N, C-alpha and C positions, 0 to 999 in steps of 0.2 A: 229414626234419628240415631246417629252413632253415639254409643255410650261414651261418656267422658272417662278418663283414667281415674278420676276421683270416685266414680261409681263402679269400677271394676271389682268383681268379687274374688277373683283369684287368677294367677298365672299358672299354666300347666306346662311343665317342661317335657318336650318330646325329644327322646334320643332317636333320631330318624333311622339309624341302623337297626333299631330294635323294636320298632312300632308295628310295622306290617309289611311283609314282602309280597309283591304281586307279580314279579317277573321270574321267580323261581331260582334266583341266584343265592338265596339264603340271607340276603341283606335287605333290611327295610328300605322303603323308597317313598317318594312323595305321592305316588298313586295310592299307596297303602294308607297314607294319612287321609287322603281325600275319601277313600272308601270307608274309613272309620270316623269321619268327621262328625257324624251324627251321634256317635258315642260321647263326644265332648259337649256338643250343644245342638239342639234342634229337634229332639224327640222327647216323648214322655219318660223314657228310661235313660236319657242322657245324664251324664255327670253334672253338667251345667256350669262349666267354667266360662270365663269371658275373654281369656287371652291364651294363645299357644305360643310358647317359645321353642324354637327349633335350634338344637345344637348344630354346629356348623354344617352347611350343605354346599358351601362354595367349592370351586374346583381346587383339588388338593391331591398330592401323592398319597395321602392317608397314612403317613408315618405316625401321626398322633391323632388318628381318627378325625381328621378335618380341622384340627386346631393348628394346622400348618397349611396356610392358604397360598395357592399359586396364582389365583385370579379372584379378586374381591368382587368383580362384576359379573361373574358367571356361576351357574349352578352345575355342580359335578354331574356328569352323565350317570354315575353310580346311583344317584337319587332320581334321575329323570330329566334333567335339563331345565332350561328357562321356561319353555312353554308349559311344562308340568307345574312349575312354581306359580306361574301366572294363573293357572286353573285353580290351584290350591288357594291362592289369595282371593280369587273371585268367590269360591265356595265358602271360605271362612267369612268373608265380609257379608255374604248373603244371610248369614246366621248371626250377624253382629258379633262375630268372633275376631278379636284383634290378632294380628300376627307380629311376633317379635323375633328378630334374627339375632344370631350370636356374632358379634363383631370382635375381631381379634386385632387390636391396634398396636400391641407391643412388638410383635414379630410377624414375619411372613415365613413361607416355606423358602428353602434355598433354591426351589425351582421357579420362584417368581421372576418375572422378567426384570424387575428392578434389581434383584440380587445378582442375576446373571450379568447384567451390565456392571454392577458394582465390582464384581470379581475381575472384570476384564482388564482394568488398569487403574492405577492410582489417580489418574486425571480424568477418568470417566465422569460424566455429569451426574451419574447416580452413585458415585463412590460414597458421598456423604449422606446418602439415604440410610446407611448402616453405620455401625460404630466400629471403626478400625483404629488400631493402635500399634505402635512399634513395640518390638520385644525389648526387654531389659538388656543390658550389655552382655549378659551371659546367655541370651537367647530364650530365657524363660518368659512366661506370660507377663503382661503389664502390671498385674496385681494379683492378689490371692482370691479374688471373687470366685465363688463356686456356682455351678449350675444347679437348678432345681432337679435336674435329672441325674445328677452325680458328676463328680470330677470338675475340672476347671471350666469356668464360663467362657474361656477364650479358646478359639480354634485357629491354628496356624494355617496360612494360605501361602503355598510355595511360590506361585507365579508372581504375586505382588509383594511378597516378603513382609507381611503384617499379620497380626491377629485380628479376628472379628469376634464380637461379643455375642453370646447366646445365653440368655437367662434360663432357657429350657434346653431342648435337645440341640445338638450341633446343626441339625437340619432346620432349625428355627432361629435364624439370625435376628437379633434385635434391631428394630427400626430406630433411627436416630430422631427422637422427638424434639431435640434441641434445634433441629433443622426446620425452619418454617415451611419449606417446600414439602417436607414429609407430613407435617400437620395438615397442610392444605389438601394433600392427596387423600388423607383419611377423611377429612371433612367433605370432600367431593364424593367419596364413596358413600358416606352417610346420606348426602343429598340425592344421590342416584337411587338409593333404595326407598327413601322417603317419598320421592316423586313417583315411584312405581306403586306406592300405596302401603308400604310397610309401616307399621304403627309404632315401632320402637326397636331398641336394641338392648340385649344383655351384653355388657361390655366386659370382655374377658381380661383377667389378670392385669389389673391396672397398677399394682404396686411398683413394678419396675419401670414405668413410663419415664419417670424422672430419677436420675442417678446423681450422685455427688462424686464425680471423678477426682476433684481437687483434694478430697479427703483421703484418697489412696486406699490402702488395704483395709479390709474388715477386721475388727478385733476378734480374737479367739473367744469362743464361748466357754467360760470356766466350768460350766455344768457338763461338758463333754470331756472324755479322757484324752490325754495328749496323743497325738499321732493319728486320731480318727479324722478322716477327710471327707465325711459325708456332709450334706447340706447344713445340718444343724451344728457342725463343729465351729462355725463362726457366727457372730452376731452381724446380721446383714444390714448394718445401719448406713452404709454408703452405696450399696448396690441396688437399693430400692427405697421408695418413699422419699425421694429427693426434694429439693426446695421448690421445684416448680410443679409438683404433682397436682395440687388443687387448681393451679392456674390452667394446666392443660385440660383437666376435667371440666372446668368452667367453660373453656372454649368449646368442648364437645356439647355441653348443655346448651350453649348459645346457638349451635347449629339446630338443635331440636326446637329451640324457641323461634326459629325462622318459619316454622310450620305450625299448623293447628293440631292440637291433641296428639302430640308425640311424647314419648317417655323413654328414659334410659335407666337401666339398673346396673350399677358397677359391682363387679366381683372384687371384694376387698376382704382380706384376712388380717386382722390386727395382730400385732406382735407384743406379747406381754413384757418384753424387755424395753419397750419404748413408752412405758407409762400406761395410764388407764386405757383399757380396751375400749370402753364406751367413748372416751374422748377421741380416740382414733376413728371410730365409726362416725362420731358426730361431725368431725371435720369434713368427711365425704358427704354425709347426709345433708348438711347445710349448704352445699354448693349452690343448689338450685331447687329448693323444695317444691314439690308438685310437678317438676319437670324431670328431675333425676333423683335417684335414691341409691343407697347401698344395700346389698343383702345383709341381713342380720343373721349370723350363723350360730348364735349362742345355744340354740336348742340342741344341736348335736355336738357341741363342744363343752357342755356343762354336765357335771356328774348328776346322777339321779338322786336329787335331794330337793325337796320343796323350797327350802330356804334359799338355795342357790338360784333356782329358777325364778323365784319371786323377785330376788334382787336384780337379776339380769333383765327381766321383763317389766319391772317397775321403771327401770331406766328407759327401756324401749318405748314404754307408754308415753313418755314425755314428748315423743314425736307424733302424737296421734293425729295432728293436722298437717303432717308433711309427707304423706304417702310412703311410709317406710315399708320395706319388704322383708318379712320373716320367712325363713326356710327351715324345713326339717331334713333336707337332704338334697343331693344332686349327683351328677355322674362321677364325681370325684370322692364321694363319701359312702361309707357303709350304710346299707338300708336301715332306716330308723327302727323297723321291727326286729332286725338282727342285732342292732346295738342295745336296745333296751328291753325287748320282748313285745309280744303281740298286744297284750292288754295295755301296756304302757304306751305303745305307739298309737293306739286308739285314743287314749287320754290326751296325748300331745296333739293329735289331730284336732280334737275339739278345742283345745287351748289355742292352737295356731289360728283356726278359723273363727275365733272370737276376738282376735287381736286387732288393733288399728292397722290401717294401711292396706296392703295387697299381699296376701299370702302366696307363696310359690310352692306348687305341688310337683314333685318329681314323678314322672309316669310310673304307674304300678304301686306307688305308695298308697293310693286309694283302694288297693286290693289287699294291702299288707304283704306285698312281695318281699322276699327275703334274699339275702346274698346267696349265690350259687357257687359251689366249689367247681373250679374250672380245671379239667384235665390238661395235662401238659400239651397235648396235640391240638388243643383249642386256643391256647393262650395267644392273645393278640396285642395286649398293651405293651408298647415299646418304651413307655416313660417311667413306669413304677420303679421305686427304689431310691432315687436321689434325695427325696425329702422325707425319707422314712415311711413312704407309702407302700402298702401292699399293692399287688396288681389290681387295677380298677375294673377289670373285665367282670368280676363277680357282682358288681353293682349295675351292670349294663345289659343284663340278659334279656332275651325277647319277651315282649308283652304276651300275656297268657289270655287269649280270647275265649277259649273253651277247654274242655277236658280231653280233646281228641289227641291222644298220644301219637297216632300215625300221621296226623297232620300238623305235628309240632305245635299243639295248643292253638291252632288256627293262625299261627304266625306265618308259616311258609310250608309249601308242599315239597320242599327239598331240605337238605341238611342245613340248619341255621348256622349263622356265623359263630354263635355261642350257644351252649346247651340251655335247654328250657328250665331244668331243675325239677324238684320233687313237689309233692302235695298238689298235684295237678287236678285231682278229683274235686277239690273244693276251692282251691286258690286260683280262680279264673273269673273273667268278666261275666260270662253267661251264668255261672253258678251264683255269684254274689249279687247280680242284679235281681235274682229270684229268691234270695234269702233275706228275710227281714233284718235279722241282727248281723249284718255283714259290715266289713270296712266300707265297701262301696256305698251302701245305703246310709251309713253315718256321714260320709263325705257329701253325698248328694243332698241329704237333709240340711247339713250345715251350710252348704253353698246356696241352697234355696233361701234359708233364713238370712244369710248375708245380703242376698239380692233384695229381699223383702224389707229389711229393717235398716234404716239409715244409721242407727246407733252402732250397729255392728261393723259398718264400713268406716265411718269417720266420726263416731261419737267420742266424747272425752273418756280417757282411761283414768281410773282411780282405784284406791283400795279402801276397805272399811274395817280392817282388823290388823293386828300386829303380825309381823312375819312369823311363820310357823315352820317347824321342822318337818311337818307331816302333810300339810294342806297348802296348796297355792290358791289364792283367791284374787279376783279383781272384778271391777264394775265397769260397764260401758253405758254411757248415757248421752242422749241427744234430745234436748227439750224434754218432753214427757216420756220418751222411751227409755227404759232402764232395764239392763240385764245384769245378772250376777253369774259369775263363772267360778266354779269350784273344782279342783283337781286333787284327788287323794293319791299321794305318792307312796302310800304304804300298802302292805299286803293284808291289812285287817280293816274291819269296819270302824268308822269314826263318826261320832256325833258332833255336829257343829251348828252354827246359826247364820242367818242372813238378816239384813235390817228390816225386811218387810215380807208380807205374804207374796206368793207368786206361783207361777206354773212352770214346771219342768218341761221345756219344749224340746230338749235334746239330752240324751244320756248315752254313755258308752255301754251301759248294762241293759237297757231296755229300749224298745221302739215306742213304748206307750208314753203319752203325756199325762201328767198328773199334777194336782194342786198340792202345795205345801204351805205350812205356816212358817213362823220364824225359825223353828228348829227342824233339822233334818238329819238323816243318816246317809253317809256315803259308804258304798261297798268298796272292797279292795280294788285299788287302781281305777276307781270310777271317776269320771269327769261329767259334770252336768252344766247345762245352760238354763238359767231360770229367768223368765220374763216377769218382772215385778208388776203386781197389781197397783193401780193408782189409788 
């Protein structure tokens, strides 16, 4: 029987370029994912996740590593084509492993057939598939909106004498979601993949789907010095998060509801200047609970302080019955172990895998992979800079399957598209699978516990003590199952208490299980999961 989304223990994000190369071009491919699928689920040493999410594999000129789609219904030959995808889907489903694709609804590539038609003339039937505007009387762009990649969000087109809008790269023109024909095109794309057997979508960059053109220019951000024209120099209150955003997302959720057991996760970053971050998340989270969710990114956007984490995740816990999705990282963010440290990353992993909903794991985080310095001759990211982001290549480096330097850590038998990085002797799958006290075996144990205990998947979230500067604590319970989770955010030992006797079933400091009374001691940066005795 196919597992319901409510019972999914985790989503595992694969960046296909970096998972496993099988044809010797130095770039990962779908055959590589098939070869390594038992690493994810199916064998005794498997990690044990229930969903894989593939970053974009659609046909693309790859200017933004696939987030510039030229054909939403085909698989890029770089990754192996449609027949190879069908085989991956078959092998995944044999293991009750769901497959989630990355849908990019805000923009296409400028190589998409729609945009080529849109460029051809002002009266072409596809002209209104994109956002075109006349210049101001002096020839300058229609307003001051800036692109996430830097510079104006408007690109001039000589032949038709208008500007088109691009919230990201100029080669990624924004689709016009106010045009019902465009919406139906996207919905039909969703149906195409659902009918093929795809189980869900991670929906990219939703915040610019709706804009408020009538409001005109964005106001300058007073926190930025005058004259600076990067993305943060304006408050983007008109160019994103427009009045129809939730309506459009609800329409997408309605498409998922046409089918059985499908799920959407929206990529959404709240803006502190628009009020409560949690309220902004909540507006997306509540669109269709159980069918769609928003990623909750606070774990990598919060300073290392127990009090702050407690506040953020106490709020998150109120969604315990809505299938929320908490993330420690992704292809756009520094590795969690590089951001906070190895011990701290382990502690956050135990925290994340004890939270309600469906945790999202970025490939390699289950090994403690770190950012890798990228030499100039390897640099690939064409996007970085506009939003104050460093080049994202260093978070996207190849998966490390073994310690074989000559074979590029088992990733490829030829020069990989990005360098492998250091610490290969111990930071690799083969080594960690055979080391008791490793990142991998902590993740594996926690995923096993999530699969075994209902309370850890959709039990109620609550707390039992006042907020602390040093320790984050919470409780998960479902009927008679009760778990206590404690995370020490300090570099010293701390004595604390729990409401009842129990057994430590997982710890970041030991692989042993042991019984405890009401009082216990946490080591520096230690996190533990305690199963309460009745």
